[in-house]
BAMARTOR-741530 format. One record per residue (C-alpha): residue number from 1; residue in three letters; x, y, z. Coordinates in pm, 1 decimal. Layout:
BEGIN
{node NUM "ALA" {X Y Z}},
...
! end
This chain:
BEGIN
{node 1 "MET" {293.7 -1746.3 443.9}},
{node 2 "ALA" {653.1 -1649.6 302.0}},
{node 3 "ILE" {746.6 -1293.6 157.7}},
{node 4 "ALA" {703.3 -1265.4 -215.8}},
{node 5 "ASP" {930.2 -1043.4 -401.9}},
{node 6 "GLY" {866.5 -771.3 -659.2}},
{node 7 "CYS" {793.9 -457.9 -421.5}},
{node 8 "GLU" {796.7 -136.8 -586.1}},
{node 9 "ASP" {869.4 48.1 -245.5}},
{node 10 "SER" {1192.1 -9.1 -128.3}},
{node 11 "ARG" {1029.1 25.5 241.5}},
{node 12 "ALA" {769.7 -217.7 142.4}},
{node 13 "GLN" {764.4 -615.1 217.5}},
{node 14 "GLN" {492.6 -865.9 35.2}},
{node 15 "TYR" {333.7 -1183.8 230.5}},
{node 16 "ARG" {117.5 -1436.3 77.7}},
{node 17 "GLY" {-67.7 -1692.8 240.0}},
{node 18 "ALA" {-336.3 -1935.5 88.2}},
{node 19 "CYS" {-663.9 -2113.2 234.8}},
{node 20 "ILE" {-991.5 -2280.1 96.6}},
{node 21 "CYS" {-1317.8 -2171.1 239.7}},
{node 22 "ALA" {-1399.5 -2501.1 411.6}},
{node 23 "ARG" {-1779.5 -2629.1 413.7}},
{node 24 "PHE" {-1807.9 -2712.6 759.0}},
{node 25 "PHE" {-1686.3 -2306.6 861.1}},
{node 26 "SER" {-2022.0 -2239.8 1080.1}},
{node 27 "VAL" {-2009.8 -1834.1 980.0}},
{node 28 "VAL" {-2084.2 -1982.0 571.3}},
{node 29 "SER" {-2356.9 -2229.9 673.4}},
{node 30 "GLY" {-2569.3 -1964.7 847.4}},
{node 31 "HIS" {-2437.5 -1640.4 623.2}},
{node 32 "PHE" {-2744.1 -1660.7 308.6}},
{node 33 "PRO" {-2922.6 -2082.3 375.4}},
{node 34 "GLY" {-2865.4 -2213.9 51.8}},
{node 35 "GLU" {-2647.2 -2002.6 -107.7}},
{node 36 "PRO" {-2375.1 -2024.6 168.7}},
{node 37 "ILE" {-2028.1 -1748.8 136.1}},
{node 38 "LEU" {-1848.8 -1687.7 365.2}},
{node 39 "PRO" {-1908.3 -1296.1 482.2}},
{node 40 "GLY" {-1717.0 -988.8 452.1}},
{node 41 "MET" {-1569.8 -969.1 731.8}},
{node 42 "ALA" {-1431.3 -1319.4 757.0}},
{node 43 "LEU" {-1260.7 -1246.4 478.3}},
{node 44 "VAL" {-1109.7 -919.3 656.9}},
{node 45 "HIS" {-1019.6 -1144.9 983.4}},
{node 46 "VAL" {-854.6 -1387.0 755.8}},
{node 47 "VAL" {-616.6 -1080.0 650.1}},
{node 48 "TRP" {-614.9 -948.1 988.5}},
{node 49 "GLN" {-517.5 -1295.7 1128.1}},
{node 50 "ALA" {-184.1 -1338.5 843.4}},
{node 51 "ILE" {-68.7 -976.0 954.3}},
{node 52 "VAL" {-84.0 -1061.7 1317.3}},
{node 53 "ARG" {80.7 -1381.2 1230.9}},
{node 54 "GLU" {394.4 -1221.5 1028.6}},
{node 55 "ALA" {373.6 -1004.6 1278.4}},
{node 56 "GLY" {429.8 -1218.1 1577.7}},
{node 57 "LYS" {749.5 -1376.0 1353.6}},
{node 58 "ARG" {914.2 -1099.1 1432.9}},
{node 59 "ALA" {790.7 -1064.4 1838.7}},
{node 60 "GLU" {543.6 -796.4 1742.1}},
{node 61 "GLU" {233.8 -747.6 1871.9}},
{node 62 "ILE" {9.7 -478.6 1678.6}},
{node 63 "THR" {-356.0 -335.4 1709.6}},
{node 64 "LEU" {-564.3 -274.6 1498.0}},
{node 65 "THR" {-627.1 95.5 1431.9}},
{node 66 "LYS" {-825.0 155.4 1099.7}},
{node 67 "LEU" {-958.3 -23.0 755.2}},
{node 68 "LYS" {-944.7 189.8 444.3}},
{node 69 "ARG" {-1175.1 150.2 148.3}},
{node 70 "VAL" {-1244.5 -241.3 216.6}},
{node 71 "ARG" {-1431.7 -331.4 -98.5}},
{node 72 "PHE" {-1598.6 -734.7 -142.6}},
{node 73 "THR" {-1654.1 -780.8 -545.6}},
{node 74 "GLN" {-1762.0 -1113.7 -546.9}},
{node 75 "PRO" {-1862.9 -1424.2 -267.7}},
{node 76 "VAL" {-1631.8 -1715.2 -129.6}},
{node 77 "ARG" {-1797.0 -2018.3 -152.6}},
{node 78 "PRO" {-1783.1 -2357.0 11.2}},
{node 79 "GLY" {-1463.0 -2502.8 -153.2}},
{node 80 "ASP" {-1290.1 -2179.5 -272.4}},
{node 81 "HIS" {-966.5 -2168.4 -270.7}},
{node 82 "ILE" {-825.1 -1824.6 -188.6}},
{node 83 "ALA" {-497.2 -1658.0 -171.2}},
{node 84 "VAL" {-430.7 -1344.4 55.3}},
{node 85 "LEU" {-140.5 -1049.3 -97.3}},
{node 86 "ILE" {-13.1 -850.6 167.2}},
{node 87 "THR" {189.7 -542.0 99.4}},
{node 88 "VAL" {321.0 -352.2 451.6}},
{node 89 "ILE" {453.5 -25.1 482.4}},
{node 90 "GLU" {607.1 30.7 810.1}},
{node 91 "GLU" {641.0 365.0 939.6}},
{node 92 "GLY" {746.6 384.1 1272.1}},
{node 93 "SER" {496.9 236.0 1520.2}},
{node 94 "GLU" {256.5 223.8 1270.0}},
{node 95 "SER" {217.3 43.4 935.5}},
{node 96 "THR" {-11.6 19.4 672.0}},
{node 97 "TYR" {-105.6 -315.6 520.1}},
{node 98 "SER" {-267.2 -328.3 179.9}},
{node 99 "PHE" {-437.8 -639.0 51.2}},
{node 100 "LYS" {-602.5 -857.4 -226.1}},
{node 101 "VAL" {-793.0 -1141.0 -162.7}},
{node 102 "VAL" {-777.5 -1363.2 -458.7}},
{node 103 "SER" {-905.4 -1659.6 -648.8}},
{node 104 "GLY" {-741.5 -1775.9 -985.6}},
{node 105 "GLU" {-774.0 -1452.0 -1160.6}},
{node 106 "ASN" {-1028.0 -1284.1 -979.2}},
{node 107 "VAL" {-1000.7 -955.2 -722.9}},
{node 108 "ILE" {-1269.1 -1087.0 -422.5}},
{node 109 "CYS" {-1171.9 -820.4 -205.0}},
{node 110 "SER" {-917.0 -595.1 -153.4}},
{node 111 "GLY" {-827.3 -299.8 62.9}},
{node 112 "GLY" {-615.4 -114.0 360.8}},
{node 113 "ILE" {-525.9 -204.1 720.8}},
{node 114 "ALA" {-362.9 39.9 952.7}},
{node 115 "ALA" {-233.5 -79.3 1296.6}},
{node 116 "LYS" {13.9 -4.8 1530.6}},
{node 117 "LYS" {282.5 -159.3 1768.5}},
{node 118 "ILE" {181.3 -242.2 2105.9}},
{node 119 "ASN" {432.0 -141.3 2330.8}},
{node 120 "LYS" {518.2 -341.0 2601.0}},
! end
């Protein structure tokens, strides 16, 4: 995942990552037999893992505190290519991550995640 350009807020950073919804992913095969889709919470988990990975690159540990206005607008099917676009604004020990999951030009899922740094 790489930091992207084009942040409107000077406090914001943007991240982008991509993946393919694998046919063998166990939650896909069991979610609507005959019409497999990636469950919405699995999409949110993909976003969260991207956020945790970026925090780890900064040697930070974070915990999710809140999901905000998460919307699912289209299904993700096996073989679909998706990209995760994340913008973060950090304010002290708390951060707000706005995200979009897209497939081509289509927004699949969007919302926000609030997280807090874990003090060691």
